[in-house]
C-alpha atoms as a printed R data frame, in Angstrom:
   type eleno elety resid chain resno        x       y       z
1  ATOM     1    CA   MET     A     1 -220.105 -43.865 -30.937
2  ATOM     2    CA   SER     A     2 -219.690 -45.422 -34.376
3  ATOM     3    CA   SER     A     3 -219.578 -49.024 -35.426
4  ATOM     4    CA   ILE     A     4 -217.484 -50.493 -38.210
5  ATOM     5    CA   GLU     A     5 -219.160 -53.094 -40.368
6  ATOM     6    CA   PRO     A     6 -216.796 -56.019 -41.052
7  ATOM     7    CA   GLN     A     7 -216.480 -57.388 -44.541
8  ATOM     8    CA   PRO     A     8 -218.238 -60.724 -45.023
9  ATOM     9    CA   ALA     A     9 -215.925 -63.714 -44.816
10 ATOM    10    CA   ASN     A    10 -215.359 -65.768 -47.930
11 ATOM    11    CA   THR     A    11 -218.318 -64.398 -49.878
12 ATOM    12    CA   GLU     A    12 -216.278 -64.248 -53.067
13 ATOM    13    CA   ARG     A    13 -214.362 -67.012 -54.753
14 ATOM    14    CA   ARG     A    14 -211.797 -64.841 -56.561
15 ATOM    15    CA   TYR     A    15 -209.779 -61.986 -55.157
16 ATOM    16    CA   GLU     A    16 -207.104 -59.644 -56.491
17 ATOM    17    CA   VAL     A    17 -204.374 -58.622 -54.070
18 ATOM    18    CA   THR     A    18 -201.488 -56.184 -54.350
19 ATOM    19    CA   ARG     A    19 -197.924 -56.486 -53.093
20 ATOM    20    CA   ALA     A    20 -198.855 -54.035 -50.331
21 ATOM    21    CA   GLN     A    21 -201.244 -56.706 -48.963
22 ATOM    22    CA   LEU     A    22 -198.511 -59.347 -48.630
23 ATOM    23    CA   PRO     A    23 -197.954 -61.651 -46.884
24 ATOM    24    CA   LEU     A    24 -201.218 -63.134 -48.090
25 ATOM    25    CA   SER     A    25 -203.421 -65.053 -45.715
26 ATOM    26    CA   CYS     A    26 -206.878 -66.536 -46.072
27 ATOM    27    CA   PRO     A    27 -209.058 -65.269 -44.576
28 ATOM    28    CA   THR     A    28 -207.598 -61.817 -45.150
29 ATOM    29    CA   PRO     A    29 -207.457 -59.329 -42.263
30 ATOM    30    CA   GLU     A    30 -210.411 -57.459 -43.811
31 ATOM    31    CA   MET     A    31 -212.717 -60.474 -43.593
32 ATOM    32    CA   ALA     A    32 -214.925 -61.259 -40.633
33 ATOM    33    CA   LEU     A    33 -213.559 -64.307 -38.847
34 ATOM    34    CA   TRP     A    34 -216.564 -65.481 -36.876
35 ATOM    35    CA   ASN     A    35 -217.659 -67.992 -39.517
36 ATOM    36    CA   SER     A    36 -214.408 -68.671 -41.281
37 ATOM    37    CA   HIS     A    37 -211.714 -71.316 -41.321
38 ATOM    38    CA   PRO     A    38 -208.331 -71.081 -39.546
39 ATOM    39    CA   ARG     A    39 -205.957 -68.519 -41.058
40 ATOM    40    CA   VAL     A    40 -203.499 -70.001 -43.546
41 ATOM    41    CA   PHE     A    41 -200.691 -68.117 -45.290
42 ATOM    42    CA   LEU     A    42 -200.553 -68.577 -49.055
43 ATOM    43    CA   PRO     A    43 -197.334 -68.359 -51.113
44 ATOM    44    CA   ILE     A    44 -198.377 -66.137 -54.016
45 ATOM    45    CA   GLU     A    45 -195.151 -64.223 -54.710
46 ATOM    46    CA   ALA     A    46 -193.483 -66.759 -57.023
47 ATOM    47    CA   THR     A    47 -196.384 -67.637 -59.320
48 ATOM    48    CA   GLY     A    48 -198.806 -64.717 -58.905
49 ATOM    49    CA   TRP     A    49 -201.645 -67.099 -58.051
50 ATOM    50    CA   ALA     A    50 -202.714 -69.096 -54.997
51 ATOM    51    CA   LYS     A    51 -205.691 -71.203 -53.923
52 ATOM    52    CA   CYS     A    52 -206.833 -71.636 -50.335
53 ATOM    53    CA   PRO     A    53 -206.831 -75.305 -49.279
54 ATOM    54    CA   TYR     A    54 -209.763 -74.698 -46.903
55 ATOM    55    CA   CYS     A    55 -212.321 -72.689 -48.876
56 ATOM    56    CA   SER     A    56 -210.923 -72.893 -52.445
57 ATOM    57    CA   ALA     A    57 -210.828 -69.101 -52.798
58 ATOM    58    CA   GLU     A    58 -208.465 -68.089 -55.596
59 ATOM    59    CA   TYR     A    59 -206.098 -65.148 -55.246
60 ATOM    60    CA   THR     A    60 -204.325 -63.343 -58.078
61 ATOM    61    CA   LEU     A    61 -201.441 -60.966 -57.503
62 ATOM    62    CA   LYS     A    62 -202.273 -57.699 -59.217
63 ATOM    63    CA   ASP     A    63 -199.409 -56.081 -61.098
64 ATOM    64    CA   SER     A    64 -198.801 -52.855 -59.185
65 ATOM    65    CA   ALA     A    65 -197.030 -51.303 -62.174
66 ATOM    66    CA   GLY     A    66 -200.143 -51.730 -64.303
67 ATOM    67    CA   GLY     A    67 -202.458 -49.846 -61.984
């Protein structure tokens, strides 16, 4: 039997996301939810940047063509 360690929730303040991770929500599916705020979807597609109204985490859309 193996256990999977969840990623800590909201331990960073800045995140890079790719188009493959859209639609963007905070907290992201990879984050542990036990100590986090309600999930909110963030519109990042138009500007390439979004800020969570709950925790102030900033998300930048990484250019998939650049790497």
